[in-house]
N, CA, C and O atoms as a GROMACS GRO file, in nm:
protein
  356
    1MET      N    1   4.164   5.048  -3.877
    1MET     CA    2   4.057   5.129  -3.824
    1MET      C    3   4.028   5.243  -3.922
    1MET      O    4   4.121   5.309  -3.970
    2ALA      N    5   3.904   5.265  -3.953
    2ALA     CA    6   3.866   5.367  -4.048
    2ALA      C    7   3.881   5.506  -3.987
    2ALA      O    8   3.849   5.526  -3.869
    3THR      N    9   3.929   5.600  -4.066
    3THR     CA   10   3.945   5.737  -4.021
    3THR      C   11   3.816   5.813  -4.051
    3THR      O   12   3.764   5.805  -4.162
    4PRO      N   13   3.764   5.888  -3.952
    4PRO     CA   14   3.642   5.963  -3.979
    4PRO      C   15   3.666   6.067  -4.087
    4PRO      O   16   3.771   6.132  -4.092
    5GLN      N   17   3.568   6.082  -4.172
    5GLN     CA   18   3.579   6.175  -4.283
    5GLN      C   19   3.546   6.315  -4.234
    5GLN      O   20   3.444   6.336  -4.169
    6THR      N   21   3.632   6.411  -4.266
    6THR     CA   22   3.608   6.549  -4.229
    6THR      C   23   3.502   6.608  -4.320
    6THR      O   24   3.514   6.596  -4.442
    7PRO      N   25   3.399   6.671  -4.265
    7PRO     CA   26   3.297   6.730  -4.349
    7PRO      C   27   3.354   6.839  -4.436
    7PRO      O   28   3.438   6.918  -4.391
    8SER      N   29   3.311   6.845  -4.558
    8SER     CA   30   3.354   6.948  -4.650
    8SER      C   31   3.229   7.014  -4.707
    8SER      O   32   3.168   6.960  -4.800
    9PRO      N   33   3.190   7.131  -4.653
    9PRO     CA   34   3.067   7.191  -4.699
    9PRO      C   35   3.080   7.251  -4.838
    9PRO      O   36   3.186   7.299  -4.877
   10SER      N   37   2.973   7.247  -4.908
   10SER     CA   38   2.963   7.314  -5.036
   10SER      C   39   2.870   7.431  -5.016
   10SER      O   40   2.754   7.414  -4.979
   11VAL      N   41   2.920   7.551  -5.041
   11VAL     CA   42   2.840   7.671  -5.019
   11VAL      C   43   2.804   7.729  -5.154
   11VAL      O   44   2.891   7.758  -5.236
   12THR      N   45   2.676   7.746  -5.177
   12THR     CA   46   2.632   7.810  -5.299
   12THR      C   47   2.540   7.924  -5.263
   12THR      O   48   2.471   7.921  -5.161
   13ASN      N   49   2.540   8.024  -5.347
   13ASN     CA   50   2.457   8.140  -5.323
   13ASN      C   51   2.400   8.186  -5.456
   13ASN      O   52   2.458   8.271  -5.522
   14GLY      N   53   2.288   8.130  -5.494
   14GLY     CA   54   2.227   8.161  -5.622
   14GLY      C   55   2.189   8.306  -5.636
   14GLY      O   56   2.200   8.362  -5.745
   15GLU      N   57   2.144   8.369  -5.529
   15GLU     CA   58   2.104   8.509  -5.538
   15GLU      C   59   2.224   8.600  -5.561
   15GLU      O   60   2.216   8.691  -5.643
   16ALA      N   61   2.334   8.576  -5.491
   16ALA     CA   62   2.452   8.662  -5.506
   16ALA      C   63   2.518   8.640  -5.641
   16ALA      O   64   2.573   8.734  -5.698
   17SER      N   65   2.514   8.516  -5.693
   17SER     CA   66   2.581   8.490  -5.820
   17SER      C   67   2.516   8.566  -5.934
   17SER      O   68   2.582   8.590  -6.036
   18ASP      N   69   2.391   8.604  -5.921
   18ASP     CA   70   2.324   8.680  -6.024
   18ASP      C   71   2.370   8.826  -6.024
   18ASP      O   72   2.348   8.897  -6.122
   19LYS      N   73   2.433   8.870  -5.917
   19LYS     CA   74   2.474   9.010  -5.904
   19LYS      C   75   2.609   9.038  -5.968
   19LYS      O   76   2.649   9.154  -5.978
   20SER      N   77   2.680   8.936  -6.012
   20SER     CA   78   2.816   8.954  -6.060
   20SER      C   79   2.826   8.922  -6.209
   20SER      O   80   2.768   8.824  -6.256
   21ASP      N   81   2.900   9.004  -6.282
   21ASP     CA   82   2.927   8.978  -6.422
   21ASP      C   83   3.059   8.903  -6.434
   21ASP      O   84   3.144   8.913  -6.346
   22ALA      N   85   3.076   8.829  -6.543
   22ALA     CA   86   3.201   8.755  -6.564
   22ALA      C   87   3.318   8.853  -6.565
   22ALA      O   88   3.311   8.959  -6.628
   23GLY      N   89   3.426   8.817  -6.494
   23GLY     CA   90   3.546   8.898  -6.492
   23GLY      C   91   3.542   9.011  -6.390
   23GLY      O   92   3.637   9.088  -6.381
   24SER      N   93   3.436   9.024  -6.313
   24SER     CA   94   3.428   9.130  -6.213
   24SER      C   95   3.482   9.079  -6.079
   24SER      O   96   3.537   8.970  -6.071
   25THR      N   97   3.464   9.159  -5.977
   25THR     CA   98   3.514   9.121  -5.844
   25THR      C   99   3.443   8.995  -5.794
   25THR      O  100   3.334   8.962  -5.840
   26PRO      N  101   3.506   8.925  -5.700
   26PRO     CA  102   3.446   8.801  -5.647
   26PRO      C  103   3.308   8.827  -5.586
   26PRO      O  104   3.283   8.934  -5.530
   27VAL      N  105   3.222   8.728  -5.596
   27VAL     CA  106   3.089   8.736  -5.538
   27VAL      C  107   3.101   8.722  -5.387
   27VAL      O  108   3.173   8.635  -5.337
   28LYS      N  109   3.031   8.809  -5.315
   28LYS     CA  110   3.034   8.805  -5.169
   28LYS      C  111   2.892   8.793  -5.118
   28LYS      O  112   2.803   8.865  -5.164
   29PRO      N  113   2.869   8.702  -5.021
   29PRO     CA  114   2.735   8.694  -4.963
   29PRO      C  115   2.701   8.823  -4.889
   29PRO      O  116   2.783   8.876  -4.814
   30GLY      N  117   2.581   8.873  -4.910
   30GLY     CA  118   2.540   8.997  -4.846
   30GLY      C  119   2.409   8.979  -4.772
   30GLY      O  120   2.347   8.873  -4.779
   31PRO      N  121   2.365   9.084  -4.702
   31PRO     CA  122   2.241   9.079  -4.626
   31PRO      C  123   2.123   9.031  -4.710
   31PRO      O  124   2.100   9.080  -4.821
   32GLY      N  125   2.050   8.934  -4.656
   32GLY     CA  126   1.932   8.881  -4.724
   32GLY      C  127   1.960   8.769  -4.822
   32GLY      O  128   1.866   8.704  -4.868
   33ASP      N  129   2.086   8.745  -4.855
   33ASP     CA  130   2.119   8.636  -4.948
   33ASP      C  131   2.089   8.501  -4.884
   33ASP      O  132   2.114   8.480  -4.765
   34LEU      N  133   2.036   8.412  -4.963
   34LEU     CA  134   2.009   8.276  -4.918
   34LEU      C  135   2.130   8.190  -4.948
   34LEU      O  136   2.174   8.181  -5.063
   35VAL      N  137   2.185   8.128  -4.846
   35VAL     CA  138   2.304   8.043  -4.860
   35VAL      C  139   2.263   7.899  -4.835
   35VAL      O  140   2.199   7.868  -4.734
   36GLU      N  141   2.301   7.811  -4.926
   36GLU     CA  142   2.274   7.669  -4.911
   36GLU      C  143   2.404   7.599  -4.875
   36GLU      O  144   2.504   7.615  -4.944
   37VAL      N  145   2.401   7.522  -4.767
   37VAL     CA  146   2.520   7.451  -4.720
   37VAL      C  147   2.491   7.302  -4.729
   37VAL      O  148   2.394   7.253  -4.671
   38ASN      N  149   2.576   7.229  -4.802
   38ASN     CA  150   2.566   7.084  -4.814
   38ASN      C  151   2.697   7.024  -4.769
   38ASN      O  152   2.803   7.068  -4.811
   39VAL      N  153   2.690   6.923  -4.683
   39VAL     CA  154   2.810   6.856  -4.636
   39VAL      C  155   2.816   6.719  -4.704
   39VAL      O  156   2.727   6.637  -4.688
   40TYR      N  157   2.922   6.697  -4.779
   40TYR     CA  158   2.938   6.572  -4.854
   40TYR      C  159   2.932   6.453  -4.760
   40TYR      O  160   3.006   6.445  -4.662
   41GLY      N  161   2.845   6.360  -4.792
   41GLY     CA  162   2.835   6.237  -4.715
   41GLY      C  163   2.750   6.248  -4.589
   41GLY      O  164   2.730   6.148  -4.519
   42VAL      N  165   2.698   6.368  -4.559
   42VAL     CA  166   2.615   6.385  -4.440
   42VAL      C  167   2.491   6.467  -4.479
   42VAL      O  168   2.483   6.587  -4.451
   43PRO      N  169   2.394   6.401  -4.543
   43PRO     CA  170   2.277   6.475  -4.591
   43PRO      C  171   2.196   6.541  -4.479
   43PRO      O  172   2.123   6.636  -4.505
   44GLU      N  173   2.207   6.491  -4.357
   44GLU     CA  174   2.134   6.549  -4.244
   44GLU      C  175   2.179   6.692  -4.213
   44GLU      O  176   2.105   6.767  -4.151
   45LEU      N  177   2.300   6.729  -4.256
   45LEU     CA  178   2.352   6.862  -4.228
   45LEU      C  179   2.318   6.963  -4.338
   45LEU      O  180   2.353   7.081  -4.325
   46ALA      N  181   2.253   6.921  -4.443
   46ALA     CA  182   2.215   7.013  -4.550
   46ALA      C  183   2.116   7.115  -4.494
   46ALA      O  184   2.019   7.078  -4.428
   47THR      N  185   2.143   7.242  -4.521
   47THR     CA  186   2.055   7.347  -4.471
   47THR      C  187   2.063   7.470  -4.560
   47THR      O  188   2.158   7.488  -4.636
   48LYS      N  189   1.962   7.554  -4.548
   48LYS     CA  190   1.959   7.683  -4.615
   48LYS      C  191   1.935   7.789  -4.508
   48LYS      O  192   1.854   7.769  -4.417
   49ALA      N  193   2.005   7.900  -4.520
   49ALA     CA  194   1.989   8.008  -4.422
   49ALA      C  195   2.015   8.141  -4.491
   49ALA      O  196   2.086   8.148  -4.591
   50ARG      N  197   1.957   8.246  -4.437
   50ARG     CA  198   1.976   8.381  -4.492
   50ARG      C  199   2.083   8.456  -4.413
   50ARG      O  200   2.094   8.443  -4.291
   51VAL      N  201   2.162   8.534  -4.485
   51VAL     CA  202   2.263   8.619  -4.422
   51VAL      C  203   2.190   8.736  -4.359
   51VAL      O  204   2.107   8.800  -4.423
   52SER      N  205   2.222   8.764  -4.232
   52SER     CA  206   2.157   8.874  -4.160
   52SER      C  207   2.208   9.009  -4.211
   52SER      O  208   2.304   9.015  -4.289
   53ASN      N  209   2.144   9.115  -4.166
   53ASN     CA  210   2.188   9.251  -4.204
   53ASN      C  211   2.329   9.281  -4.155
   53ASN      O  212   2.397   9.367  -4.211
   54ASP      N  213   2.373   9.210  -4.051
   54ASP     CA  214   2.508   9.228  -3.997
   54ASP      C  215   2.612   9.141  -4.067
   54ASP      O  216   2.730   9.149  -4.035
   55GLY      N  217   2.568   9.057  -4.164
   55GLY     CA  218   2.661   8.970  -4.236
   55GLY      C  219   2.681   8.836  -4.168
   55GLY      O  220   2.775   8.764  -4.202
   56ASP      N  221   2.594   8.802  -4.073
   56ASP     CA  222   2.606   8.676  -4.001
   56ASP      C  223   2.514   8.570  -4.061
   56ASP      O  224   2.407   8.601  -4.115
   57LEU      N  225   2.557   8.446  -4.050
   57LEU     CA  226   2.478   8.332  -4.095
   57LEU      C  227   2.465   8.237  -3.977
   57LEU      O  228   2.564   8.204  -3.912
   58TYR      N  229   2.342   8.193  -3.948
   58TYR     CA  230   2.322   8.100  -3.838
   58TYR      C  231   2.306   7.958  -3.893
   58TYR      O  232   2.222   7.933  -3.979
   59LEU      N  233   2.388   7.867  -3.843
   59LEU     CA  234   2.378   7.725  -3.876
   59LEU      C  235   2.366   7.648  -3.746
   59LEU      O  236   2.444   7.672  -3.653
   60PRO      N  237   2.271   7.556  -3.736
   60PRO     CA  238   2.242   7.488  -3.609
   60PRO      C  239   2.363   7.427  -3.537
   60PRO      O  240   2.374   7.440  -3.415
   61LEU      N  241   2.452   7.361  -3.608
   61LEU     CA  242   2.564   7.295  -3.541
   61LEU      C  243   2.675   7.389  -3.498
   61LEU      O  244   2.745   7.361  -3.399
   62ILE      N  245   2.693   7.498  -3.569
   62ILE     CA  246   2.810   7.582  -3.542
   62ILE      C  247   2.775   7.724  -3.498
   62ILE      O  248   2.864   7.807  -3.482
   63ASP      N  249   2.647   7.752  -3.476
   63ASP     CA  250   2.603   7.882  -3.428
   63ASP      C  251   2.622   7.988  -3.536
   63ASP      O  252   2.614   7.958  -3.655
   64TYR      N  253   2.647   8.111  -3.496
   64TYR     CA  254   2.661   8.221  -3.592
   64TYR      C  255   2.801   8.225  -3.649
   64TYR      O  256   2.900   8.205  -3.579
   65VAL      N  257   2.807   8.253  -3.779
   65VAL     CA  258   2.935   8.268  -3.850
   65VAL      C  259   2.927   8.400  -3.926
   65VAL      O  260   2.830   8.424  -3.998
   66HIS      N  261   3.028   8.483  -3.910
   66HIS     CA  262   3.028   8.613  -3.979
   66HIS      C  263   3.087   8.595  -4.119
   66HIS      O  264   3.204   8.561  -4.135
   67LEU      N  265   3.002   8.619  -4.220
   67LEU     CA  266   3.044   8.605  -4.359
   67LEU      C  267   3.060   8.738  -4.429
   67LEU      O  268   3.105   8.744  -4.543
   68GLY      N  269   3.023   8.846  -4.362
   68GLY     CA  270   3.031   8.979  -4.422
   68GLY      C  271   3.170   9.009  -4.474
   68GLY      O  272   3.269   8.997  -4.400
   69GLY      N  273   3.180   9.048  -4.600
   69GLY     CA  274   3.307   9.084  -4.661
   69GLY      C  275   3.385   8.968  -4.718
   69GLY      O  276   3.486   8.990  -4.785
   70LEU      N  277   3.342   8.844  -4.693
   70LEU     CA  278   3.414   8.728  -4.745
   70LEU      C  279   3.362   8.690  -4.884
   70LEU      O  280   3.245   8.709  -4.914
   71SER      N  281   3.450   8.636  -4.967
   71SER     CA  282   3.407   8.581  -5.095
   71SER      C  283   3.341   8.446  -5.068
   71SER      O  284   3.351   8.394  -4.957
   72LEU      N  285   3.273   8.390  -5.167
   72LEU     CA  286   3.212   8.259  -5.148
   72LEU      C  287   3.317   8.153  -5.113
   72LEU      O  288   3.292   8.066  -5.030
   73GLU      N  289   3.434   8.162  -5.176
   73GLU     CA  290   3.541   8.065  -5.147
   73GLU      C  291   3.589   8.079  -5.003
   73GLU      O  292   3.610   7.978  -4.935
   74GLU      N  293   3.607   8.202  -4.956
   74GLU     CA  294   3.650   8.225  -4.818
   74GLU      C  295   3.543   8.177  -4.720
   74GLU      O  296   3.574   8.119  -4.616
   75ALA      N  297   3.416   8.203  -4.753
   75ALA     CA  298   3.306   8.159  -4.667
   75ALA      C  299   3.303   8.008  -4.659
   75ALA      O  300   3.282   7.952  -4.551
   76GLN      N  301   3.325   7.940  -4.771
   76GLN     CA  302   3.326   7.794  -4.772
   76GLN      C  303   3.438   7.740  -4.685
   76GLN      O  304   3.417   7.645  -4.610
   77LYS      N  305   3.556   7.798  -4.693
   77LYS     CA  306   3.668   7.753  -4.610
   77LYS      C  307   3.640   7.775  -4.462
   77LYS      O  308   3.673   7.690  -4.379
   78LEU      N  309   3.580   7.889  -4.428
   78LEU     CA  310   3.548   7.917  -4.289
   78LEU      C  311   3.445   7.818  -4.235
   78LEU      O  312   3.460   7.766  -4.125
   79LEU      N  313   3.340   7.792  -4.313
   79LEU     CA  314   3.238   7.697  -4.270
   79LEU      C  315   3.296   7.556  -4.259
   79LEU      O  316   3.261   7.482  -4.167
   80GLU      N  317   3.384   7.519  -4.351
   80GLU     CA  318   3.449   7.389  -4.345
   80GLU      C  319   3.530   7.376  -4.217
   80GLU      O  320   3.526   7.272  -4.150
   81LYS      N  321   3.603   7.481  -4.182
   81LYS     CA  322   3.685   7.478  -4.060
   81LYS      C  323   3.597   7.465  -3.936
   81LYS      O  324   3.625   7.384  -3.848
   82ARG      N  325   3.490   7.545  -3.929
   82ARG     CA  326   3.401   7.541  -3.813
   82ARG      C  327   3.331   7.406  -3.800
   82ARG      O  328   3.317   7.353  -3.690
   83LEU      N  329   3.287   7.349  -3.915
   83LEU     CA  330   3.223   7.217  -3.910
   83LEU      C  331   3.320   7.108  -3.870
   83LEU      O  332   3.285   7.017  -3.795
   84SER      N  333   3.443   7.116  -3.920
   84SER     CA  334   3.541   7.012  -3.884
   84SER      C  335   3.576   7.019  -3.736
   84SER      O  336   3.604   6.916  -3.675
   85MET      N  337   3.576   7.140  -3.677
   85MET     CA  338   3.602   7.153  -3.534
   85MET      C  339   3.489   7.090  -3.454
   85MET      O  340   3.513   7.031  -3.349
   86THR      N  341   3.367   7.102  -3.503
   86THR     CA  342   3.251   7.045  -3.435
   86THR      C  343   3.254   6.894  -3.440
   86THR      O  344   3.225   6.827  -3.340
   87VAL      N  345   3.288   6.839  -3.555
   87VAL     CA  346   3.292   6.692  -3.572
   87VAL      C  347   3.406   6.633  -3.490
   87VAL      O  348   3.392   6.524  -3.435
   88ALA      N  349   3.518   6.704  -3.483
   88ALA     CA  350   3.636   6.653  -3.410
   88ALA      C  351   3.614   6.654  -3.260
   88ALA      O  352   3.679   6.577  -3.189
   89SER      N  353   3.524   6.737  -3.210
   89SER     CA  354   3.502   6.749  -3.064
   89SER      C  355   3.434   6.629  -3.007
   89SER      O  356   3.408   6.624  -2.886
   0.00000   0.00000   0.00000
């Protein structure tokens, strides 16, 4: 029996990446930043959303996720966890 594949989102933030110089502190999504979320193997879940002034990001399947203060890597892990909980339900 095949095991369902856990979604693994790829989070990119082109606007925030322009704000950081090489060797500086990690890039963090901030208010107004556009975040693109792609889930490997599930193109229907690809979406783009803006971070709110409160640091929240709304994604249709998982509702609001607070990204304020997180690095892009931390945000990706959080979104991966929330998406995997949704798929497992």
